[in-house]
C-alpha positions as CSV (number, residue, x, y, z in Angstrom):
1,X,0.0,-0.2,0.1
2,X,1.4,3.5,0.7
3,X,1.7,5.2,4.2
4,X,2.5,8.6,5.4
5,X,5.3,9.6,7.7
6,X,3.4,12.3,9.6
7,X,2.4,14.9,7.6
8,X,1.6,18.2,8.5
9,X,-1.6,18.7,10.9
10,X,-2.4,22.0,9.9
11,X,-2.4,23.3,13.3
12,X,-2.0,26.9,13.8
13,X,-0.2,26.5,16.8
14,X,2.7,25.5,14.5
15,X,1.1,22.7,12.4
16,X,1.4,19.3,12.2
17,X,2.0,15.7,10.2
18,X,-0.8,13.9,8.6
19,X,0.4,10.4,8.0
20,X,1.9,9.8,4.6
21,X,5.1,12.3,5.3
22,X,5.4,14.8,7.5
23,X,5.2,18.4,7.1
24,X,4.8,20.9,9.0
25,X,2.5,24.3,8.7
26,X,3.0,26.6,11.0
27,X,1.2,30.2,12.1
28,X,2.4,32.5,15.2
29,X,3.3,30.4,18.4
30,X,5.1,30.9,21.3
31,X,9.2,30.6,20.8
32,X,9.9,26.9,20.3
33,X,13.2,24.7,19.5
34,X,11.6,21.2,18.5
35,X,8.1,20.5,17.4
36,X,7.0,17.0,18.0
37,X,3.9,15.8,15.9
38,X,1.9,12.2,16.1
39,X,-0.8,11.0,13.7
40,X,-3.0,8.2,13.5
41,X,-4.9,6.8,10.4
42,X,-7.4,4.0,10.1
43,X,-10.1,3.2,6.8
44,X,-12.6,0.4,6.4
45,X,-10.6,-0.6,3.7
46,X,-8.2,-2.7,6.0
47,X,-5.4,-0.1,6.4
48,X,-4.1,1.4,9.9
49,X,-0.6,3.5,10.2
50,X,0.6,5.5,12.8
51,X,3.6,8.2,12.7
52,X,5.9,10.5,14.5
53,X,8.0,13.7,13.2
54,X,10.4,15.7,14.9
55,X,11.3,19.0,13.6
56,X,13.8,21.1,15.1
57,X,14.6,24.6,14.3
58,X,18.8,24.5,14.7
59,X,19.2,28.8,14.5
60,X,16.5,30.6,16.1
61,X,13.0,30.0,17.6
62,X,10.5,28.2,15.3
63,X,8.4,31.1,14.5
64,X,10.9,33.0,12.5
65,X,12.3,32.2,9.0
66,X,15.3,29.7,9.4
67,X,16.5,26.4,8.4
68,X,14.6,23.0,9.8
69,X,15.9,19.5,10.7
70,X,13.0,17.1,10.1
71,X,13.1,13.4,11.1
72,X,10.1,11.3,10.5
73,X,9.0,7.5,11.6
74,X,6.0,5.1,10.2
75,X,5.0,2.0,10.6
76,X,1.5,-0.2,9.6
77,X,-0.2,-2.7,8.4
78,X,-2.5,-3.4,5.3
79,X,-4.5,-6.0,3.7
80,X,-6.6,-6.8,0.0
81,X,-7.6,-9.0,-1.9
82,X,-4.7,-11.0,-4.3
83,X,-5.9,-10.7,-8.2
84,X,-6.7,-14.6,-9.5
85,X,-5.9,-16.5,-6.4
86,X,-9.6,-17.1,-5.3
87,X,-10.3,-15.4,-1.9
88,X,-6.7,-15.1,-0.7
89,X,-6.0,-11.7,1.2
90,X,-2.4,-10.6,1.1
91,X,-1.3,-8.2,4.5
92,X,1.3,-6.1,4.0
93,X,3.6,-4.5,6.8
94,X,5.4,-1.2,6.2
95,X,8.0,0.6,8.1
96,X,9.5,3.8,7.0
97,X,12.2,6.0,8.4
98,X,13.2,9.9,6.5
99,X,16.3,12.8,7.9
100,X,15.2,15.9,5.8
101,X,16.5,19.0,5.7
102,X,15.4,22.4,4.6
103,X,13.8,26.0,5.0
104,X,10.6,27.8,6.3
105,X,9.7,31.7,5.4
106,X,7.5,33.1,8.3
107,X,5.1,36.0,8.0
108,X,2.9,37.2,10.0
109,X,-0.3,35.4,8.8
110,X,1.4,32.3,6.6
111,X,4.4,30.0,6.5
112,X,5.9,28.3,3.6
113,X,8.6,25.3,4.0
114,X,10.6,23.3,1.7
115,X,12.9,20.1,2.0
116,X,14.8,17.5,0.7
117,X,16.9,14.4,2.2
118,X,16.1,10.1,1.8
119,X,14.2,7.9,3.3
120,X,14.3,4.4,3.9
121,X,11.4,2.2,3.4
122,X,10.5,-1.7,4.0
123,X,7.1,-3.3,2.3
124,X,6.9,-7.1,3.6
125,X,3.8,-9.2,1.9
126,X,2.3,-12.0,4.4
127,X,2.0,-14.1,0.6
128,X,3.7,-13.6,-2.6
129,X,1.8,-11.7,-5.3
130,X,3.2,-11.0,-8.7
131,X,1.0,-8.3,-9.1
132,X,2.8,-6.0,-6.1
133,X,6.2,-4.5,-7.2
134,X,6.0,-2.7,-3.6
135,X,7.9,-5.3,-1.5
136,X,11.4,-5.4,0.4
137,X,13.7,-2.5,1.4
138,X,15.3,-0.1,-0.4
139,X,16.4,4.0,0.0
140,X,15.0,6.8,-2.0
141,X,15.5,10.6,-3.1
142,X,12.4,12.6,-0.7
143,X,11.0,15.9,-1.6
144,X,8.2,17.7,0.8
145,X,6.5,21.3,1.0
146,X,3.9,22.7,3.3
147,X,2.1,25.7,3.1
148,X,-0.4,27.2,5.7
149,X,-1.8,31.0,5.8
150,X,-4.1,32.4,7.7
151,X,-6.3,34.5,5.1
152,X,-8.5,36.3,7.5
153,X,-9.0,36.9,11.2
154,X,-11.4,33.6,10.8
155,X,-10.3,31.5,8.2
156,X,-7.2,29.4,7.3
157,X,-5.9,27.3,4.1
158,X,-3.4,25.0,4.2
159,X,-1.5,22.5,1.9
160,X,0.9,19.5,1.9
161,X,2.9,17.5,-0.7
162,X,6.0,14.7,-0.7
163,X,7.3,12.6,-3.3
164,X,10.1,9.4,-2.6
165,X,11.9,8.4,-5.9
166,X,11.5,4.9,-4.0
167,X,8.5,3.0,-5.4
168,X,7.1,6.5,-6.6
169,X,5.4,7.3,-3.5
170,X,3.4,10.6,-3.4
171,X,1.3,12.6,-0.8
172,X,-0.7,16.0,-1.0
173,X,-3.3,17.1,1.2
174,X,-5.4,20.5,1.0
175,X,-7.2,22.0,4.1
176,X,-9.5,25.1,4.4
177,X,-11.1,26.3,8.1
178,X,-13.2,28.7,9.3
179,X,-12.6,29.5,12.9
180,X,-15.3,28.0,15.2
181,X,-13.5,28.9,18.4
182,X,-10.2,30.6,19.6
183,X,-7.2,28.5,17.3
184,X,-9.9,25.7,16.4
185,X,-11.3,25.8,12.6
186,X,-13.3,23.4,10.8
187,X,-13.6,22.3,7.4
188,X,-13.2,20.5,4.3
189,X,-10.2,18.3,3.5
190,X,-9.2,16.5,0.1
191,X,-6.0,14.2,0.5
192,X,-4.3,12.4,-2.9
193,X,-1.7,9.5,-2.2
194,X,-0.2,6.5,-4.0
195,X,2.8,4.9,-5.4
196,X,3.8,2.3,-7.8
197,X,1.0,0.0,-6.8
198,X,-2.1,1.7,-5.5
199,X,-3.8,5.1,-5.8
200,X,-6.4,6.4,-3.4
201,X,-8.0,9.7,-2.7
202,X,-10.1,11.0,0.1
203,X,-12.9,13.3,0.8
204,X,-14.1,14.6,4.2
205,X,-14.0,17.1,7.0
206,X,-11.5,18.0,9.2
207,X,-12.0,19.7,13.1
208,X,-8.2,21.7,13.4
209,X,-6.4,23.3,16.7
210,X,-8.0,22.3,19.5
211,X,-6.0,22.6,22.6
212,X,-5.7,20.4,25.3
213,X,-3.1,22.3,27.5
214,X,0.3,22.8,25.5
215,X,-1.1,19.9,22.8
216,X,-3.0,20.8,19.5
217,X,-5.4,18.5,18.0
218,X,-6.6,17.8,14.8
219,X,-9.4,15.0,13.9
220,X,-10.6,14.1,10.3
221,X,-12.9,11.7,8.8
222,X,-14.4,11.1,5.4
223,X,-14.9,9.2,2.1
224,X,-11.9,7.1,0.8
225,X,-11.8,5.1,-2.5
226,X,-8.7,3.4,-3.5
227,X,-7.6,1.4,-6.7
228,X,-7.4,-2.1,-5.2
229,X,-9.6,-2.2,-2.3
230,X,-12.3,1.0,-3.4
231,X,-15.0,2.6,-1.5
232,X,-14.4,3.1,2.0
233,X,-14.4,5.3,5.1
234,X,-11.1,6.5,6.9
235,X,-10.2,8.6,10.1
236,X,-7.3,10.7,11.5
237,X,-6.0,11.9,14.8
238,X,-3.5,14.0,14.9
239,X,-1.3,16.1,17.8
240,X,1.4,18.1,17.9
241,X,3.6,19.8,21.0
242,X,6.5,22.3,20.8
243,X,9.3,22.9,23.1
C-alpha cells in the first residue's frame, strides 16, 4: 500500500503531521526549538498507520524564518484481495524512516517550508503477489513542501505535498477552515496518495486546532476510494507539542 510519515496536521499553533509524509504547517506560536507531531489513520479498507515527526529549528525559534531539520518514522499494516488467486488476501507490513533538511519562511499570516533528504522504506507481504511490485527494502530521495496561511481573522488554508523516488510514493493534502473557537477551525479536506501499486483519494472534513493544555489536536473523517480496495471510510487523529 502506501503510508505517510506524519504529515502536517495544519494546527495553527505550529503545524502538524499527517499520515503519509510529514509536513509542518506553522503560524504564530510561542517560541519553540523542537516540535513533535504524532498521527494515526485508519480506514475501513483494512489499513492502519501511525507516524511520528520531530522537527527542529537549529537557528533561532521556530516562529521565525530559518533552517529546519526533520526526522520521520512511520509503521502500519494493510490487506487486500490477491488478484487471480481465489479469495486469498495478502497482508502488507510497512515501516519507513526519513531524514530531511530544509528552510521555512514565516510571515505574520503565513508560512512556507521546503525539505529535501532521503527515506528508507521496507515493505513485506504475508504471501507472494506478482502484481505488487512494492516489496522489499530500499532508499529513495524525498522532497516535501507545506504551506499554511490565515487569509482573514477567521479563515485558514493549508497545503502539503511530498514525493519519494522509492516506489514513486506521493502524498498531498489540502484543507480550508473557518474558525469556530479560539484557534480551532472546521472545514473540508482532500487527500491524494499512491505509489507503484495503488492510488487513493480521500474527501472529508476536519476539525483542526483543538487545545488540550500544551497540545493541539486535529481530527479528520470522510470517504476514501482506493484502486485496489474501492470505496470505504477513513478517520485520522493528529497532535502536536512544541518545546
